[in-house]
C-alpha positions as a LaTeX table, in Angstrom:
\begin{tabular}{lrrr}
\hline
Residue & $x$ (\AA) & $y$ (\AA) & $z$ (\AA) \\
\hline
Met1 & 14.98 & $-2.94$ & $-45.02$ \\
Leu2 & 12.31 & $-5.65$ & $-45.22$ \\
Leu3 & 9.75 & $-3.63$ & $-43.23$ \\
His4 & 10.26 & $-0.68$ & $-45.55$ \\
Phe5 & 9.39 & $-2.79$ & $-48.59$ \\
Leu6 & 5.93 & $-3.48$ & $-47.15$ \\
Phe7 & 4.96 & 0.05 & $-48.17$ \\
Leu8 & 6.34 & 0.04 & $-51.73$ \\
Pro9 & 2.91 & $-0.65$ & $-53.32$ \\
Leu10 & 1.67 & 2.68 & $-51.90$ \\
Lys11 & 3.06 & 4.60 & $-54.85$ \\
Thr12 & 1.02 & 7.79 & $-54.66$ \\
Lys13 & 0.75 & 10.28 & $-51.85$ \\
Lys14 & $-3.01$ & 10.38 & $-52.31$ \\
Met15 & $-3.31$ & 6.63 & $-51.78$ \\
Lys16 & $-1.06$ & 6.80 & $-48.72$ \\
Lys17 & $-3.19$ & 9.54 & $-47.20$ \\
Lys18 & $-6.38$ & 7.51 & $-47.67$ \\
Ile19 & $-4.90$ & 4.42 & $-46.05$ \\
Val20 & $-3.52$ & 6.34 & $-43.08$ \\
Thr21 & $-6.89$ & 8.06 & $-42.62$ \\
Leu22 & $-8.66$ & 4.68 & $-42.62$ \\
Met23 & $-6.15$ & 3.39 & $-40.08$ \\
Met24 & $-6.84$ & 6.35 & $-37.82$ \\
Leu25 & $-10.62$ & 5.80 & $-38.03$ \\
Gly26 & $-10.22$ & 2.11 & $-37.31$ \\
Gly27 & $-8.13$ & 2.86 & $-34.28$ \\
Ile28 & $-10.88$ & 4.89 & $-32.69$ \\
Ile29 & $-13.23$ & 1.89 & $-32.83$ \\
Thr30 & $-11.12$ & $-0.75$ & $-31.06$ \\
Ser31 & $-8.43$ & $-1.01$ & $-28.44$ \\
Gln32 & $-7.30$ & $-2.61$ & $-25.12$ \\
Ala33 & $-4.78$ & $-2.13$ & $-22.31$ \\
Gln34 & $-2.90$ & $-4.66$ & $-20.24$ \\
Thr35 & $-4.04$ & $-5.73$ & $-16.80$ \\
Lys36 & $-2.64$ & $-7.90$ & $-14.01$ \\
Asp37 & $-4.60$ & $-10.81$ & $-15.52$ \\
Asn38 & $-3.18$ & $-10.17$ & $-19.02$ \\
Gln39 & 0.39 & $-9.22$ & $-18.30$ \\
Trp40 & 2.09 & $-9.66$ & $-21.65$ \\
Ser41 & 1.28 & $-7.92$ & $-24.92$ \\
Ile42 & 2.69 & $-8.12$ & $-28.43$ \\
Gly43 & 1.67 & $-5.69$ & $-31.11$ \\
Leu44 & 2.16 & $-4.32$ & $-34.64$ \\
Gln45 & 2.02 & $-0.64$ & $-35.52$ \\
Gly46 & 1.50 & 1.31 & $-38.67$ \\
Gly47 & 1.52 & 5.03 & $-39.31$ \\
Thr48 & 3.70 & 7.89 & $-40.47$ \\
Thr49 & 7.07 & 9.45 & $-39.60$ \\
His50 & 7.62 & 13.19 & $-39.17$ \\
Tyr51 & 10.75 & 15.34 & $-38.89$ \\
Lys52 & 11.53 & 18.54 & $-36.97$ \\
Gly53 & 14.92 & 20.20 & $-37.39$ \\
Glu54 & 16.74 & 23.10 & $-38.98$ \\
Leu55 & 15.14 & 22.51 & $-42.38$ \\
Ser56 & 11.44 & 22.06 & $-41.53$ \\
Asn57 & 8.81 & 21.09 & $-38.99$ \\
Glu58 & 6.34 & 18.37 & $-40.03$ \\
Phe59 & 4.88 & 17.57 & $-36.63$ \\
Tyr60 & 1.15 & 16.76 & $-37.05$ \\
Lys61 & 1.21 & 17.85 & $-40.66$ \\
Phe62 & $-0.21$ & 15.12 & $-42.88$ \\
Asp63 & 0.28 & 16.81 & $-46.26$ \\
Asp64 & 3.03 & 14.31 & $-46.98$ \\
Ile65 & 2.87 & 10.75 & $-45.60$ \\
His66 & 6.10 & 8.89 & $-44.76$ \\
Pro67 & 4.99 & 5.34 & $-43.87$ \\
Met68 & 6.35 & 3.54 & $-40.85$ \\
Val69 & 5.79 & 0.11 & $-39.29$ \\
Gly70 & 6.68 & $-1.17$ & $-35.85$ \\
Phe71 & 6.64 & $-4.13$ & $-33.48$ \\
Gln72 & 6.49 & $-4.06$ & $-29.70$ \\
Val73 & 6.45 & $-6.29$ & $-26.64$ \\
Ser74 & 5.02 & $-4.96$ & $-23.40$ \\
Lys75 & 4.94 & $-6.30$ & $-19.82$ \\
Tyr76 & 2.55 & $-5.29$ & $-17.06$ \\
Met77 & 4.57 & $-4.32$ & $-13.96$ \\
Thr78 & 2.06 & $-2.65$ & $-11.65$ \\
Ser79 & $-1.31$ & $-0.95$ & $-11.95$ \\
Leu80 & 0.61 & 2.27 & $-12.63$ \\
Val81 & 3.49 & 1.11 & $-14.85$ \\
Asp82 & 4.12 & $-1.07$ & $-17.92$ \\
Phe83 & 7.53 & $-1.76$ & $-19.45$ \\
Gln84 & 7.75 & $-1.86$ & $-23.25$ \\
Ile85 & 10.39 & $-2.62$ & $-25.89$ \\
Gly86 & 9.68 & $-1.55$ & $-29.47$ \\
Leu87 & 11.26 & $-1.58$ & $-32.92$ \\
Lys88 & 10.12 & 0.86 & $-35.59$ \\
His89 & 11.11 & 1.44 & $-39.20$ \\
Gly90 & 10.25 & 4.59 & $-41.14$ \\
Gln91 & 11.47 & 7.32 & $-43.47$ \\
Ile92 & 12.25 & 11.00 & $-43.13$ \\
Asp93 & 11.75 & 12.40 & $-46.64$ \\
Glu94 & 12.62 & 16.04 & $-47.26$ \\
Ser95 & 13.39 & 18.04 & $-50.38$ \\
Ile96 & 17.18 & 17.62 & $-50.11$ \\
Phe97 & 17.52 & 14.33 & $-48.22$ \\
Leu98 & 15.84 & 11.01 & $-47.44$ \\
Thr99 & 16.63 & 9.02 & $-44.30$ \\
Asn100 & 15.80 & 5.34 & $-43.72$ \\
Leu101 & 15.45 & 4.86 & $-39.99$ \\
Phe102 & 15.37 & 1.83 & $-37.64$ \\
Asp103 & 14.64 & 2.72 & $-34.03$ \\
Leu104 & 14.93 & 0.33 & $-31.07$ \\
Asn105 & 13.70 & 1.72 & $-27.74$ \\
Ala106 & 12.74 & 0.74 & $-24.21$ \\
Val107 & 10.16 & 2.87 & $-22.41$ \\
Val108 & 8.21 & 3.01 & $-19.18$ \\
Lys109 & 4.49 & 3.63 & $-19.65$ \\
Leu110 & 2.69 & 5.58 & $-16.92$ \\
Lys111 & $-1.00$ & 4.64 & $-17.09$ \\
Leu112 & $-3.99$ & 6.73 & $-16.09$ \\
Asn113 & $-6.12$ & 3.56 & $-15.78$ \\
Asn114 & $-4.26$ & 2.73 & $-12.56$ \\
Gly115 & $-7.22$ & 2.19 & $-10.28$ \\
Lys116 & $-6.96$ & 5.71 & $-8.83$ \\
Ile117 & $-7.50$ & 8.11 & $-11.73$ \\
Leu118 & $-9.37$ & 5.62 & $-13.93$ \\
Lys119 & $-10.39$ & 2.02 & $-13.32$ \\
Glu120 & $-7.89$ & $-0.59$ & $-14.52$ \\
Asp121 & $-10.53$ & $-2.00$ & $-16.85$ \\
Ala122 & $-11.59$ & 1.41 & $-18.18$ \\
Lys123 & $-12.80$ & 1.36 & $-21.77$ \\
Ile124 & $-10.59$ & 4.35 & $-22.62$ \\
Ala125 & $-7.08$ & 4.14 & $-21.14$ \\
Pro126 & $-4.70$ & 7.06 & $-21.77$ \\
Tyr127 & $-1.00$ & 6.84 & $-20.94$ \\
Val128 & 2.31 & 8.70 & $-21.27$ \\
Phe129 & 5.76 & 7.22 & $-21.66$ \\
Leu130 & 9.46 & 7.99 & $-21.72$ \\
Gly131 & 12.65 & 6.01 & $-22.07$ \\
Phe132 & 15.85 & 5.45 & $-24.02$ \\
Gly133 & 16.42 & 4.48 & $-27.65$ \\
Asp134 & 19.05 & 3.52 & $-30.16$ \\
Ala135 & 18.50 & 4.29 & $-33.85$ \\
Ile136 & 20.38 & 3.14 & $-36.96$ \\
Ser137 & 19.92 & 5.31 & $-40.04$ \\
Glu138 & 21.24 & 5.87 & $-43.54$ \\
Thr139 & 20.63 & 9.16 & $-45.38$ \\
Lys140 & 20.44 & 9.82 & $-49.10$ \\
Asp141 & 21.64 & 13.21 & $-50.35$ \\
Tyr142 & 19.41 & 14.13 & $-53.29$ \\
Ala143 & 22.11 & 16.44 & $-54.60$ \\
Thr144 & 24.62 & 13.61 & $-55.03$ \\
Gly145 & 22.27 & 10.61 & $-55.07$ \\
Arg146 & 24.46 & 8.86 & $-52.53$ \\
Tyr147 & 23.56 & 7.18 & $-49.24$ \\
Ser148 & 25.65 & 7.70 & $-46.16$ \\
Ala149 & 27.08 & 4.76 & $-44.28$ \\
Pro150 & 24.71 & 3.44 & $-41.55$ \\
Val151 & 25.07 & 5.53 & $-38.40$ \\
Glu152 & 24.02 & 4.69 & $-34.84$ \\
Asn153 & 22.39 & 7.49 & $-32.87$ \\
Phe154 & 21.10 & 7.40 & $-29.31$ \\
Asn155 & 17.84 & 9.16 & $-28.61$ \\
Phe156 & 15.28 & 9.78 & $-25.88$ \\
Pro157 & 11.71 & 8.74 & $-26.77$ \\
Leu158 & 8.69 & 10.23 & $-25.02$ \\
Gly159 & 5.05 & 10.56 & $-25.92$ \\
Phe160 & 1.46 & 9.67 & $-25.18$ \\
Gly161 & $-1.26$ & 7.33 & $-26.38$ \\
Ile162 & $-4.74$ & 6.03 & $-25.77$ \\
Asp163 & $-6.04$ & 2.47 & $-25.60$ \\
Phe164 & $-9.68$ & 1.91 & $-26.51$ \\
Lys165 & $-10.74$ & $-1.47$ & $-25.15$ \\
Leu166 & $-12.62$ & $-3.95$ & $-27.31$ \\
Thr167 & $-12.20$ & $-7.34$ & $-25.61$ \\
Glu168 & $-10.07$ & $-8.80$ & $-22.82$ \\
Arg169 & $-7.30$ & $-9.64$ & $-25.30$ \\
Ile170 & $-7.55$ & $-7.64$ & $-28.57$ \\
Ala171 & $-6.34$ & $-4.05$ & $-28.76$ \\
Leu172 & $-5.62$ & $-1.11$ & $-31.03$ \\
Thr173 & $-3.66$ & 1.89 & $-29.80$ \\
Leu174 & $-3.40$ & 5.46 & $-31.01$ \\
Glu175 & 0.03 & 6.84 & $-30.19$ \\
Ser176 & 2.41 & 9.77 & $-30.80$ \\
Gln177 & 6.08 & 9.19 & $-30.06$ \\
Phe178 & 8.68 & 11.94 & $-30.08$ \\
Asn179 & 12.39 & 11.09 & $-30.26$ \\
Tyr180 & 15.08 & 13.63 & $-29.48$ \\
Thr181 & 18.38 & 12.59 & $-31.00$ \\
Val182 & 21.71 & 13.16 & $-29.28$ \\
Thr183 & 23.48 & 14.05 & $-32.54$ \\
Asp184 & 22.41 & 16.09 & $-35.56$ \\
Phe185 & 22.70 & 13.72 & $-38.49$ \\
Tyr186 & 19.37 & 13.03 & $-40.11$ \\
Asp187 & 19.12 & 16.27 & $-42.08$ \\
Leu188 & 22.76 & 16.37 & $-43.33$ \\
Thr189 & 23.48 & 19.57 & $-41.40$ \\
Ile190 & 26.63 & 20.04 & $-39.40$ \\
Lys191 & 25.05 & 21.64 & $-36.35$ \\
Asp192 & 25.47 & 19.34 & $-33.37$ \\
Asp193 & 22.29 & 20.39 & $-31.61$ \\
Gly194 & 20.15 & 17.31 & $-32.25$ \\
Asp195 & 16.99 & 16.73 & $-34.24$ \\
Trp196 & 13.49 & 15.50 & $-33.48$ \\
Phe197 & 11.51 & 12.89 & $-35.27$ \\
Gln198 & 8.00 & 11.69 & $-34.57$ \\
Phe199 & 6.01 & 8.48 & $-35.10$ \\
Asn200 & 2.23 & 8.80 & $-35.29$ \\
Ser201 & 0.82 & 5.32 & $-35.29$ \\
Ile202 & $-2.02$ & 2.90 & $-34.70$ \\
Gly203 & $-1.03$ & $-0.40$ & $-33.08$ \\
Leu204 & $-2.92$ & $-3.66$ & $-33.12$ \\
Ser205 & $-1.94$ & $-5.79$ & $-30.12$ \\
Tyr206 & $-2.82$ & $-9.05$ & $-28.43$ \\
Asn207 & $-2.67$ & $-9.42$ & $-24.66$ \\
Phe208 & $-2.14$ & $-12.81$ & $-23.13$ \\
Lys209 & $-1.68$ & $-14.21$ & $-19.66$ \\
Gly210 & 1.82 & $-14.80$ & $-18.40$ \\
Lys211 & 2.73 & $-17.37$ & $-15.79$ \\
Gln212 & 1.67 & $-15.43$ & $-12.73$ \\
Asp213 & 2.78 & $-16.33$ & $-9.24$ \\
Ala214 & 1.20 & $-13.84$ & $-6.88$ \\
Asp215 & 2.57 & $-15.39$ & $-3.68$ \\
Lys216 & 6.07 & $-16.05$ & $-5.13$ \\
Asp217 & 6.14 & $-19.70$ & $-4.04$ \\
Gly218 & 7.28 & $-21.05$ & $-7.39$ \\
Ile219 & 3.83 & $-22.38$ & $-8.35$ \\
Val220 & 1.92 & $-20.44$ & $-11.02$ \\
Asp221 & $-1.48$ & $-19.13$ & $-9.92$ \\
Ser222 & $-3.37$ & $-21.33$ & $-12.39$ \\
Glu223 & $-1.98$ & $-24.42$ & $-10.62$ \\
Asp224 & $-1.83$ & $-22.97$ & $-7.10$ \\
Lys225 & $-4.63$ & $-24.08$ & $-4.74$ \\
Cys226 & $-3.71$ & $-21.16$ & $-2.43$ \\
Pro227 & $-2.54$ & $-18.44$ & $-4.86$ \\
Asp228 & $-2.39$ & $-15.66$ & $-2.28$ \\
Val229 & $-0.38$ & $-17.52$ & 0.39 \\
Pro230 & 3.09 & $-19.10$ & $-0.16$ \\
Gly231 & 3.06 & $-22.87$ & $-0.01$ \\
Thr232 & 4.84 & $-26.02$ & $-1.16$ \\
Val233 & 4.74 & $-28.16$ & $-4.29$ \\
Ala234 & 3.63 & $-31.19$ & $-2.24$ \\
Thr235 & 0.51 & $-29.37$ & $-1.01$ \\
Gly236 & $-0.38$ & $-27.78$ & $-4.35$ \\
Gly237 & 0.80 & $-24.32$ & $-3.35$ \\
Cys238 & $-0.82$ & $-24.21$ & 0.10 \\
Pro239 & 1.07 & $-23.60$ & 3.38 \\
Asp240 & 2.37 & $-26.58$ & 5.33 \\
Ser241 & 3.59 & $-25.17$ & 8.62 \\
Asp242 & 4.81 & $-28.45$ & 10.08 \\
Gly243 & 6.24 & $-29.83$ & 6.83 \\
Asp244 & 4.39 & $-33.14$ & 7.00 \\
Gly245 & 2.94 & $-32.99$ & 3.48 \\
Phe246 & $-0.56$ & $-32.03$ & 4.65 \\
Ala247 & $-1.70$ & $-28.49$ & 3.78 \\
Asp248 & $-2.60$ & $-26.43$ & 6.84 \\
Asn249 & $-6.22$ & $-26.11$ & 5.72 \\
Met250 & $-6.49$ & $-29.91$ & 5.56 \\
Asp251 & $-4.19$ & $-30.72$ & 8.47 \\
Gln252 & $-5.88$ & $-31.67$ & 11.71 \\
Cys253 & $-2.60$ & $-30.85$ & 13.49 \\
Pro254 & $-1.13$ & $-27.93$ & 11.45 \\
Asp255 & 1.60 & $-27.21$ & 14.00 \\
Leu256 & 2.58 & $-30.82$ & 14.67 \\
Ala257 & 3.96 & $-33.12$ & 11.97 \\
Gly258 & 2.25 & $-36.47$ & 11.50 \\
Thr259 & 0.94 & $-39.04$ & 9.06 \\
Asp260 & $-2.59$ & $-39.53$ & 10.43 \\
Asn261 & $-4.47$ & $-36.71$ & 8.67 \\
Gly262 & $-1.50$ & $-34.54$ & 9.60 \\
Cys263 & $-1.35$ & $-35.70$ & 13.23 \\
Pro264 & 1.20 & $-38.06$ & 14.80 \\
Glu265 & 0.29 & $-41.72$ & 14.56 \\
Ile266 & $-0.90$ & $-43.06$ & 17.93 \\
Asp267 & 0.58 & $-46.44$ & 18.89 \\
Lys268 & $-1.76$ & $-49.40$ & 19.08 \\
Asp269 & $-0.75$ & $-50.03$ & 22.72 \\
Val270 & $-1.92$ & $-46.54$ & 23.65 \\
Lys271 & $-5.23$ & $-47.05$ & 21.87 \\
Asp272 & $-5.72$ & $-50.34$ & 23.72 \\
Ile273 & $-5.13$ & $-48.67$ & 27.11 \\
Met274 & $-7.67$ & $-45.96$ & 26.26 \\
Ser275 & $-10.20$ & $-48.60$ & 25.25 \\
Thr276 & $-9.58$ & $-50.49$ & 28.51 \\
Ala277 & $-10.02$ & $-47.27$ & 30.48 \\
Met278 & $-13.45$ & $-46.73$ & 28.97 \\
Lys279 & $-14.56$ & $-50.20$ & 30.04 \\
Gly280 & $-12.78$ & $-50.20$ & 33.41 \\
Leu281 & $-13.77$ & $-46.82$ & 34.80 \\
Leu282 & $-16.51$ & $-47.46$ & 37.38 \\
Phe283 & $-18.56$ & $-45.10$ & 39.55 \\
Asn284 & $-20.81$ & $-45.49$ & 42.54 \\
Thr285 & $-24.46$ & $-45.79$ & 41.51 \\
Gly286 & $-26.02$ & $-42.44$ & 40.54 \\
Ser287 & $-22.80$ & $-40.66$ & 41.54 \\
Ala288 & $-19.69$ & $-39.09$ & 40.00 \\
Glu289 & $-17.50$ & $-40.70$ & 42.69 \\
Ile290 & $-14.91$ & $-43.02$ & 41.12 \\
Lys291 & $-14.63$ & $-46.49$ & 42.63 \\
Thr292 & $-11.18$ & $-47.24$ & 44.06 \\
Glu293 & $-10.79$ & $-50.34$ & 41.87 \\
Ser294 & $-10.74$ & $-48.00$ & 38.84 \\
Tyr295 & $-7.66$ & $-46.08$ & 40.05 \\
Pro296 & $-5.17$ & $-48.42$ & 38.25 \\
Val297 & $-7.04$ & $-47.75$ & 35.01 \\
Leu298 & $-6.66$ & $-43.97$ & 35.41 \\
Asp299 & $-3.04$ & $-44.38$ & 36.51 \\
Ala300 & $-2.28$ & $-46.08$ & 33.19 \\
Val301 & $-3.80$ & $-43.08$ & 31.36 \\
Tyr302 & $-1.73$ & $-40.74$ & 33.54 \\
Thr303 & 1.50 & $-42.60$ & 32.62 \\
Ile304 & 0.77 & $-42.24$ & 28.90 \\
Leu305 & 0.17 & $-38.50$ & 29.20 \\
Lys306 & 3.29 & $-38.02$ & 31.29 \\
Glu307 & 5.51 & $-39.91$ & 28.83 \\
Asn308 & 4.01 & $-38.16$ & 25.77 \\
Pro309 & 3.89 & $-34.41$ & 26.41 \\
Thr310 & 2.42 & $-33.69$ & 22.95 \\
Tyr311 & $-0.65$ & $-35.80$ & 23.73 \\
Met312 & $-3.86$ & $-34.10$ & 24.72 \\
Leu313 & $-6.89$ & $-35.87$ & 26.09 \\
Thr314 & $-10.64$ & $-35.55$ & 25.74 \\
Val315 & $-12.80$ & $-37.17$ & 28.42 \\
Glu316 & $-16.45$ & $-37.65$ & 27.40 \\
Gly317 & $-19.20$ & $-38.89$ & 29.69 \\
His318 & $-22.29$ & $-40.80$ & 28.45 \\
Thr319 & $-25.32$ & $-42.47$ & 30.03 \\
Asp320 & $-28.15$ & $-44.80$ & 29.05 \\
Asn321 & $-31.70$ & $-43.56$ & 28.65 \\
Thr322 & $-32.91$ & $-44.66$ & 32.08 \\
Gly323 & $-34.24$ & $-41.87$ & 34.27 \\
Asn324 & $-34.50$ & $-38.11$ & 33.75 \\
Glu325 & $-32.71$ & $-36.84$ & 30.66 \\
Ala326 & $-31.53$ & $-33.59$ & 32.27 \\
Lys327 & $-30.15$ & $-35.45$ & 35.31 \\
Asn328 & $-28.40$ & $-37.92$ & 32.99 \\
Leu329 & $-26.73$ & $-35.05$ & 31.14 \\
Ala330 & $-25.55$ & $-33.45$ & 34.39 \\
Leu331 & $-24.29$ & $-36.83$ & 35.64 \\
Ser332 & $-22.32$ & $-37.49$ & 32.44 \\
Lys333 & $-20.62$ & $-34.11$ & 32.73 \\
Ser334 & $-19.79$ & $-34.68$ & 36.40 \\
Arg335 & $-18.30$ & $-38.12$ & 35.77 \\
Ala336 & $-16.09$ & $-36.81$ & 32.95 \\
Ala337 & $-14.98$ & $-33.94$ & 35.18 \\
Ser338 & $-14.13$ & $-36.39$ & 38.00 \\
Ala339 & $-11.85$ & $-38.37$ & 35.67 \\
Lys340 & $-10.15$ & $-35.16$ & 34.57 \\
Lys341 & $-9.70$ & $-34.05$ & 38.21 \\
Tyr342 & $-8.04$ & $-37.35$ & 39.12 \\
Leu343 & $-5.44$ & $-36.93$ & 36.33 \\
Val344 & $-4.83$ & $-33.23$ & 37.14 \\
Asp345 & $-4.37$ & $-34.08$ & 40.83 \\
Lys346 & $-1.75$ & $-36.63$ & 39.75 \\
Gly347 & 0.20 & $-33.83$ & 38.04 \\
Ile348 & $-1.09$ & $-33.46$ & 34.45 \\
Asp349 & $-1.58$ & $-29.85$ & 33.30 \\
Glu350 & $-5.32$ & $-29.23$ & 33.17 \\
Lys351 & $-4.85$ & $-27.38$ & 29.86 \\
Arg352 & $-4.04$ & $-30.75$ & 28.29 \\
Ile353 & $-7.41$ & $-32.26$ & 29.20 \\
Arg354 & $-10.90$ & $-31.34$ & 28.09 \\
Ser355 & $-13.96$ & $-32.93$ & 29.64 \\
Asn356 & $-17.61$ & $-32.84$ & 28.66 \\
Gly357 & $-20.82$ & $-34.86$ & 29.03 \\
Phe358 & $-23.43$ & $-35.80$ & 26.48 \\
Gly359 & $-26.02$ & $-37.71$ & 28.54 \\
Ile360 & $-28.14$ & $-40.04$ & 26.40 \\
Thr361 & $-27.42$ & $-38.36$ & 23.05 \\
Lys362 & $-24.61$ & $-40.62$ & 21.80 \\
Pro363 & $-25.50$ & $-44.26$ & 22.45 \\
Ile364 & $-23.24$ & $-46.99$ & 21.05 \\
Ala365 & $-25.66$ & $-49.84$ & 21.72 \\
Asp366 & $-29.38$ & $-50.59$ & 21.99 \\
Asn367 & $-30.88$ & $-49.09$ & 25.17 \\
Ser368 & $-33.72$ & $-51.58$ & 25.11 \\
Thr369 & $-31.50$ & $-54.36$ & 26.53 \\
Pro370 & $-29.54$ & $-54.51$ & 29.79 \\
Glu371 & $-26.35$ & $-55.29$ & 27.85 \\
Gly372 & $-26.87$ & $-52.27$ & 25.59 \\
Arg373 & $-27.55$ & $-49.90$ & 28.49 \\
Leu374 & $-24.37$ & $-51.14$ & 30.21 \\
Lys375 & $-22.32$ & $-50.26$ & 27.14 \\
Asn376 & $-23.89$ & $-46.83$ & 26.88 \\
Arg377 & $-22.97$ & $-45.98$ & 30.49 \\
Arg378 & $-19.35$ & $-45.07$ & 29.78 \\
Val379 & $-16.57$ & $-42.50$ & 29.89 \\
Glu380 & $-14.48$ & $-42.31$ & 26.71 \\
Phe381 & $-10.80$ & $-41.33$ & 26.65 \\
Asn382 & $-9.36$ & $-40.12$ & 23.34 \\
Ile383 & $-5.84$ & $-38.90$ & 22.55 \\
Val384 & $-6.02$ & $-35.73$ & 20.44 \\
Phe385 & $-3.84$ & $-32.81$ & 19.46 \\
Phe386 & $-5.45$ & $-29.44$ & 20.20 \\
\hline
\end{tabular}
């Protein structure tokens, strides 16, 4: 009965009418609906209760005000639907009886601001709702002055409302709710054909963000670096296809687990052989023909590729700056291609090897000295993972 006592100071009908009128005017000025970014809402309602049964019909008649208050919690489900649980307390006050009423209900709200009829962020957002309720009431018989024992009555709430948006979070709602009761108790009649009662209210609500997880990976969107794609905790919510702890968008080998920027660690012995191959691969002067003394060097590279089927190889040719730049570029490409051909002829799948030439564009030493030019004339071998 605590909620009912909130209205005891409103002793005169005239005062009650003025306050309800002011509430109605205030409700037209401000309001807000839930969105996918503000999924939860809590609210308070105030208004009046009306009765429709065998004895009278008060629907939308404000000659006599019967105050009511309410509380509700609402959850955004989709752009079309919200789910809401509410508790209301009011009075049905007629000439021969007075009923104190507590109504608990759960309803589904069908929204017109669903992105199809109206935009989700529309300033005016109408809706309709229906659901199931359970009311507890006690009725005073004015003839005897006695209250009945509290009675539980199931009912079916339905109605409509409008949200007028003010800010992203603050809301007031104009709403009419109609409840059809399963049993006929509120008006002290014995007909078992049910009654109607109505709540006309204005509700102030506050919308706040819930812990959203759009991709359902267990990491809330506010902390998820990839909120639209399922991922792992270790990668901050981003995918990790090979499970190596490196997110796919940062993993140089997203389909192959490894610890070196997401790629397998290459043994030092393998790196040493590749370095030796760069220094030991020799060609006839001005030609892409490999000297026979370089075959053992290429054979060592072949053995590594054969024993490590996940390894791929890039072969890059380079020259010094002596001579024609275009001819140097062509020569560097031809020499890299010759090294690739040797390995393919030995039995390595050509898809595992890429060759290219860069001419004079990537020197590693000073071309102004004979020693520097010698270092720049090279073919580099690098293990990679395509």
